[in-house]
TORKOL-4160 file (C-alpha; in steps of 0.2 Angstrom, whole numbers, padded with zeros to 4 digits, m for minus):
96
<pt num="1" X="0083" Y="m0461" Z="0112"/>
<pt num="2" X="0101" Y="m0459" Z="0103"/>
<pt num="3" X="0108" Y="m0451" Z="0117"/>
<pt num="4" X="0104" Y="m0464" Z="0130"/>
<pt num="5" X="0110" Y="m0476" Z="0116"/>
<pt num="6" X="0127" Y="m0466" Z="0114"/>
<pt num="7" X="0131" Y="m0463" Z="0133"/>
<pt num="8" X="0128" Y="m0484" Z="0136"/>
<pt num="9" X="0140" Y="m0487" Z="0122"/>
<pt num="10" X="0152" Y="m0474" Z="0127"/>
<pt num="11" X="0153" Y="m0478" Z="0146"/>
<pt num="12" X="0147" Y="m0497" Z="0146"/>
<pt num="13" X="0134" Y="m0491" Z="0160"/>
<pt num="14" X="0116" Y="m0499" Z="0156"/>
<pt num="15" X="0103" Y="m0487" Z="0156"/>
<pt num="16" X="0084" Y="m0491" Z="0159"/>
<pt num="17" X="0071" Y="m0478" Z="0156"/>
<pt num="18" X="0055" Y="m0479" Z="0166"/>
<pt num="19" X="0040" Y="m0472" Z="0162"/>
<pt num="20" X="0023" Y="m0473" Z="0170"/>
<pt num="21" X="0019" Y="m0471" Z="0189"/>
<pt num="22" X="0027" Y="m0486" Z="0197"/>
<pt num="23" X="0039" Y="m0479" Z="0208"/>
<pt num="24" X="0044" Y="m0495" Z="0218"/>
<pt num="25" X="0046" Y="m0504" Z="0203"/>
<pt num="26" X="0058" Y="m0491" Z="0194"/>
<pt num="27" X="0070" Y="m0490" Z="0208"/>
<pt num="28" X="0071" Y="m0510" Z="0211"/>
<pt num="29" X="0090" Y="m0514" Z="0209"/>
<pt num="30" X="0094" Y="m0496" Z="0204"/>
<pt num="31" X="0111" Y="m0488" Z="0208"/>
<pt num="32" X="0107" Y="m0472" Z="0203"/>
<pt num="33" X="0092" Y="m0460" Z="0198"/>
<pt num="34" X="0094" Y="m0448" Z="0186"/>
<pt num="35" X="0082" Y="m0435" Z="0180"/>
<pt num="36" X="0084" Y="m0424" Z="0166"/>
<pt num="37" X="0071" Y="m0411" Z="0162"/>
<pt num="38" X="0066" Y="m0393" Z="0153"/>
<pt num="39" X="0058" Y="m0386" Z="0169"/>
<pt num="40" X="0050" Y="m0400" Z="0181"/>
<pt num="41" X="0054" Y="m0412" Z="0194"/>
<pt num="42" X="0045" Y="m0428" Z="0200"/>
<pt num="43" X="0046" Y="m0425" Z="0218"/>
<pt num="44" X="0039" Y="m0441" Z="0223"/>
<pt num="45" X="0053" Y="m0451" Z="0213"/>
<pt num="46" X="0066" Y="m0440" Z="0222"/>
<pt num="47" X="0057" Y="m0444" Z="0238"/>
<pt num="48" X="0058" Y="m0463" Z="0236"/>
<pt num="49" X="0077" Y="m0463" Z="0229"/>
<pt num="50" X="0082" Y="m0453" Z="0246"/>
<pt num="51" X="0071" Y="m0465" Z="0256"/>
<pt num="52" X="0081" Y="m0480" Z="0247"/>
<pt num="53" X="0097" Y="m0472" Z="0249"/>
<pt num="54" X="0099" Y="m0472" Z="0230"/>
<pt num="55" X="0110" Y="m0457" Z="0224"/>
<pt num="56" X="0102" Y="m0444" Z="0213"/>
<pt num="57" X="0108" Y="m0432" Z="0198"/>
<pt num="58" X="0095" Y="m0421" Z="0194"/>
<pt num="59" X="0097" Y="m0409" Z="0179"/>
<pt num="60" X="0085" Y="m0395" Z="0176"/>
<pt num="61" X="0087" Y="m0382" Z="0160"/>
<pt num="62" X="0077" Y="m0369" Z="0168"/>
<pt num="63" X="0079" Y="m0372" Z="0186"/>
<pt num="64" X="0073" Y="m0354" Z="0193"/>
<pt num="65" X="0056" Y="m0365" Z="0189"/>
<pt num="66" X="0058" Y="m0378" Z="0203"/>
<pt num="67" X="0064" Y="m0381" Z="0221"/>
<pt num="68" X="0084" Y="m0378" Z="0220"/>
<pt num="69" X="0088" Y="m0390" Z="0235"/>
<pt num="70" X="0085" Y="m0404" Z="0223"/>
<pt num="71" X="0096" Y="m0400" Z="0210"/>
<pt num="72" X="0114" Y="m0408" Z="0208"/>
<pt num="73" X="0123" Y="m0394" Z="0198"/>
<pt num="74" X="0112" Y="m0379" Z="0193"/>
<pt num="75" X="0115" Y="m0375" Z="0176"/>
<pt num="76" X="0129" Y="m0382" Z="0165"/>
<pt num="77" X="0126" Y="m0401" Z="0167"/>
<pt num="78" X="0107" Y="m0397" Z="0160"/>
<pt num="79" X="0115" Y="m0392" Z="0145"/>
<pt num="80" X="0130" Y="m0401" Z="0143"/>
<pt num="81" X="0128" Y="m0420" Z="0138"/>
<pt num="82" X="0147" Y="m0422" Z="0143"/>
<pt num="83" X="0146" Y="m0413" Z="0160"/>
<pt num="84" X="0132" Y="m0423" Z="0164"/>
<pt num="85" X="0138" Y="m0440" Z="0158"/>
<pt num="86" X="0154" Y="m0435" Z="0169"/>
<pt num="87" X="0143" Y="m0433" Z="0186"/>
<pt num="88" X="0135" Y="m0449" Z="0181"/>
<pt num="89" X="0149" Y="m0459" Z="0181"/>
<pt num="90" X="0158" Y="m0450" Z="0196"/>
<pt num="91" X="0141" Y="m0455" Z="0206"/>
<pt num="92" X="0142" Y="m0472" Z="0201"/>
<pt num="93" X="0160" Y="m0474" Z="0205"/>
<pt num="94" X="0157" Y="m0467" Z="0222"/>
<pt num="95" X="0143" Y="m0480" Z="0224"/>
<pt num="96" X="0155" Y="m0496" Z="0222"/>
């Protein structure tokens, strides 16, 4: 929605939101997998990203409800869009 449009405008980074269950198609040409949620993680998507050697950023607002090993930076980035954007840009820079 609006937050993604603002992020794209501010950073120049193109964001594609993928819905559905076609995991392979979702990762075609991907440089980074970002997941932001209230209290869940799509583990099969994370596993696919790791197999494809695609970096991940996972922000969960209530991390006590999921397996913490997958969370990039528990706590603050899930509540602070500026920090989340910084983390995304940092990962993309490291990818180049």
